[in-house]
C-alpha positions as CSV (number, residue, x, y, z in Angstrom):
1,M,-114.0,-9.4,28.9
2,P,-115.2,-6.0,30.4
3,V,-113.4,-4.2,27.6
4,A,-115.0,-6.3,24.8
5,R,-118.4,-5.9,26.4
6,R,-118.1,-2.1,26.7
7,L,-116.9,-1.8,23.1
8,V,-120.0,-3.7,21.9
9,D,-122.3,-1.7,24.2
10,R,-120.8,1.6,22.8
11,G,-121.3,0.7,19.1
12,L,-118.4,-1.5,18.0
13,I,-119.5,-4.4,15.8
14,P,-119.7,-7.7,17.7
15,S,-117.3,-9.5,15.4
16,A,-114.4,-7.1,16.1
17,A,-115.0,-7.1,19.9
18,V,-115.2,-10.9,20.0
19,T,-112.1,-11.3,17.9
20,F,-110.2,-8.9,20.2
21,M,-111.5,-10.7,23.3
22,L,-110.5,-14.2,22.1
23,A,-107.2,-13.2,20.6
24,A,-105.9,-11.2,23.5
25,P,-105.0,-14.1,25.8
26,I,-102.8,-15.7,23.1
27,L,-101.6,-13.0,20.8
28,N,-99.6,-10.9,23.2
29,P,-95.9,-10.7,23.9
30,I,-96.0,-12.0,27.4
31,V,-97.7,-15.3,26.5
32,L,-95.5,-15.8,23.4
33,V,-92.3,-15.3,25.5
34,S,-93.6,-17.6,28.3
35,T,-94.4,-20.3,25.7
36,S,-90.9,-20.0,24.1
37,I,-89.3,-20.3,27.6
38,A,-91.4,-23.3,28.5
39,Y,-90.3,-25.2,25.4
40,R,-86.7,-23.8,25.3
41,G,-84.2,-26.4,24.4
42,R,-86.7,-28.7,22.7
43,D,-86.9,-29.4,19.0
44,I,-90.6,-28.6,19.1
45,L,-90.0,-25.0,20.2
46,W,-91.0,-23.2,17.0
47,P,-93.9,-25.5,16.1
48,M,-95.4,-24.8,19.5
49,V,-94.9,-21.1,19.4
50,L,-95.9,-20.6,15.8
51,G,-98.7,-23.2,16.0
52,R,-100.2,-21.4,19.0
53,V,-100.1,-18.0,17.3
54,S,-101.6,-19.3,14.0
55,L,-104.4,-21.4,15.5
56,G,-105.3,-18.8,18.1
57,F,-105.5,-16.1,15.3
58,I,-107.6,-18.4,13.1
59,A,-110.0,-19.4,15.9
60,A,-110.5,-15.8,17.0
61,V,-111.2,-14.6,13.5
62,V,-113.6,-17.5,12.7
63,V,-115.6,-16.9,15.8
64,G,-115.8,-13.2,15.1
65,W,-117.0,-14.0,11.6
66,V,-119.7,-16.4,12.8
67,V,-121.1,-13.9,15.3
68,G,-120.6,-11.0,13.0
69,G,-124.1,-11.2,11.5
70,R,-125.8,-10.7,14.9
71,D,-127.5,-7.5,15.8
72,R,-125.7,-5.6,18.5
73,S,-128.8,-5.3,20.6
74,L,-129.2,-9.1,20.6
75,F,-125.5,-9.8,21.3
76,L,-125.2,-8.7,24.9
77,R,-127.3,-10.2,27.7
78,S,-129.6,-7.4,29.0
79,S,-127.5,-4.5,28.0
80,E,-129.2,-2.0,30.2
81,A,-128.9,-4.3,33.3
82,V,-125.2,-4.9,32.6
83,T,-124.6,-1.2,32.2
84,A,-126.4,-0.4,35.4
85,G,-124.7,-3.2,37.3
86,T,-121.2,-2.1,36.2
87,G,-121.5,1.5,37.1
88,D,-121.6,3.0,33.6
89,H,-122.2,6.8,33.8
90,Q,-122.7,8.9,30.7
91,H,-123.4,12.6,30.7
92,G,-127.0,13.1,29.8
93,S,-128.1,9.8,31.4
94,C,-127.0,10.5,34.9
95,G,-129.9,12.7,35.8
96,C,-128.0,16.0,35.5
97,E,-129.2,18.5,32.9
98,T,-126.7,21.3,33.5
99,A,-123.1,21.8,32.4
100,E,-122.0,21.7,36.0
101,C,-122.8,18.0,36.2
102,S,-120.0,16.3,38.1
103,H,-119.7,13.6,35.4
104,A,-118.7,16.3,32.9
105,T,-115.9,17.8,34.9
106,S,-112.3,16.8,34.7
107,G,-112.1,16.6,38.4
108,S,-114.4,13.6,38.5
109,R,-112.4,11.5,36.1
110,W,-110.7,9.5,38.9
111,R,-114.1,9.0,40.5
112,T,-115.5,7.8,37.2
113,F,-112.5,5.5,36.8
114,F,-113.1,3.8,40.2
115,D,-116.8,3.6,39.4
116,Y,-116.0,1.6,36.3
117,F,-113.4,-0.5,38.2
118,A,-115.7,-1.3,41.1
119,G,-118.6,-2.1,38.8
120,D,-116.6,-4.4,36.6
121,F,-115.1,-6.1,39.7
122,A,-118.5,-6.7,41.3
123,F,-120.0,-8.0,38.1
124,M,-117.2,-10.3,37.1
125,G,-116.0,-11.3,40.5
126,R,-119.0,-13.4,41.5
127,F,-118.6,-15.5,38.4
128,L,-114.9,-15.8,38.7
129,I,-115.2,-17.0,42.3
130,F,-117.8,-19.7,41.4
131,G,-115.8,-20.7,38.3
132,A,-112.6,-20.9,40.3
133,A,-114.3,-23.2,42.9
134,V,-115.4,-25.5,40.1
135,A,-112.0,-25.5,38.5
136,A,-110.3,-26.2,41.9
137,A,-112.7,-29.2,42.4
138,L,-111.9,-30.6,39.0
139,Q,-108.1,-30.2,39.6
140,T,-108.5,-32.1,42.9
141,L,-110.7,-34.9,41.7
142,L,-109.5,-35.5,38.1
143,P,-107.2,-38.7,38.2
144,Q,-104.0,-38.1,36.4
145,S,-103.7,-41.8,35.5
146,V,-106.4,-41.3,32.9
147,L,-104.1,-39.1,30.8
148,G,-101.6,-41.8,30.3
149,S,-104.1,-44.2,28.9
150,V,-105.2,-41.8,26.1
151,A,-101.9,-40.2,25.3
152,N,-101.2,-42.4,22.3
153,T,-104.7,-42.5,20.9
154,P,-105.3,-40.3,17.9
155,V,-108.1,-37.7,18.2
156,V,-108.9,-38.9,21.7
157,S,-105.6,-37.4,23.0
158,L,-106.5,-34.1,21.5
159,I,-110.0,-34.0,23.0
160,A,-108.6,-35.1,26.3
161,M,-106.1,-32.2,26.4
162,M,-108.8,-29.8,25.4
163,G,-111.0,-31.1,28.2
164,L,-108.2,-30.8,30.6
165,A,-107.5,-27.2,29.6
166,F,-111.2,-26.4,30.1
167,A,-111.2,-28.0,33.6
168,L,-107.9,-26.5,34.9
169,S,-108.8,-22.9,33.8
170,L,-105.1,-21.8,33.8
171,C,-103.8,-18.4,33.1
172,S,-102.5,-18.1,29.5
173,E,-99.2,-16.7,30.8
174,S,-98.4,-19.9,32.7
175,D,-100.3,-22.7,30.9
176,A,-97.4,-23.4,28.6
177,F,-95.3,-24.7,31.5
178,V,-98.1,-27.1,32.4
179,A,-98.6,-28.2,28.8
180,A,-94.8,-28.8,28.5
181,S,-94.9,-31.2,31.4
182,F,-97.2,-33.6,29.5
183,V,-94.2,-35.2,27.7
184,Q,-96.3,-38.3,27.0
185,F,-98.4,-36.3,24.6
186,G,-97.3,-35.1,21.2
187,V,-97.2,-31.7,19.7
188,G,-100.9,-31.8,18.6
189,P,-102.4,-32.5,22.0
190,Q,-100.2,-30.0,23.7
191,L,-101.1,-27.3,21.2
192,A,-104.8,-28.2,21.7
193,F,-104.3,-27.5,25.4
194,L,-102.6,-24.1,24.7
195,V,-105.1,-22.9,22.1
196,F,-108.4,-24.1,23.5
197,G,-107.8,-23.3,27.2
198,P,-107.3,-19.5,26.9
199,M,-110.4,-19.1,24.8
200,M,-112.7,-21.6,26.5
201,D,-112.4,-22.8,30.1
202,A,-114.6,-23.4,33.1
203,K,-114.4,-19.8,34.4
204,L,-114.9,-18.3,31.0
205,A,-117.9,-20.4,30.4
206,F,-119.7,-18.7,33.3
207,L,-118.5,-15.3,32.2
208,Y,-119.6,-15.7,28.6
209,N,-123.0,-17.0,29.7
210,A,-123.5,-14.1,32.1
211,T,-122.2,-11.4,29.7
212,F,-123.4,-12.3,26.3
213,S,-126.6,-13.6,24.7
214,K,-127.9,-17.2,25.1
215,G,-126.3,-18.7,22.0
216,F,-122.9,-17.1,22.4
217,L,-121.4,-19.8,24.6
218,R,-122.5,-22.6,22.3
219,T,-121.0,-20.7,19.4
220,V,-117.6,-20.1,21.0
221,I,-117.3,-23.7,22.3
222,S,-118.3,-25.2,18.9
223,V,-116.2,-23.0,16.7
224,V,-113.1,-23.0,18.9
225,A,-113.3,-26.7,19.4
226,V,-113.6,-27.4,15.7
227,V,-110.8,-25.1,14.6
228,T,-108.5,-26.4,17.4
229,L,-109.2,-30.0,16.6
230,V,-108.8,-29.7,12.8
231,G,-105.7,-27.5,13.1
232,T,-103.9,-29.7,15.6
233,L,-104.8,-32.8,13.6
234,W,-103.2,-31.1,10.5
235,I,-100.1,-30.2,12.5
236,E,-99.9,-33.8,13.8
237,V,-99.9,-35.1,10.2
238,L,-97.2,-32.6,9.2
239,L,-94.9,-33.5,12.1
């Protein structure tokens, strides 16, 4: 999230930054390996791994394409405030006019690194804490018996697993083991859990809303939900 925000703030087109941000939690070696381990020994191993890669890639590209027409200045929420709040320092904007400015010397690179680190931690941490509290409450209060009643219902089972992924807010490196435990659900619902969760969950909802413009959260939820639902329905038909 901080990387994508900085890329946009420094001139990268929003579509590329958003595609990177949404694809990174799924299209990386650690997640792919963990998914293959979670489904090791099952006949649905390759449909799960390849399906997750394909749907994750398509969803990220489609969202990037949808937001691609937006002006960069309208994409971030209060770009100057975000920059100030995260400790951005650029030579020429730090109040120093001379070449001896501490921000321009190599000796200040570590200080600049920790300035960025502390700024990002302070900016993102408050939303992560609040989102984690909401996710923990949902995990505690959500009755597991509800899942069994919808497992065999077409479409409803997909939506239920997407909703569960949103509520649990799991790390994409470990969510495959949770999805694999829902043996009462088929390939489609489990894939819906693995694709929708890393791109849109309770914690990310707060982060998206705090970092990007007002309509961005609605765009991500809508596009990712539609792509996930249509893609998993198609995979359900094939399998």
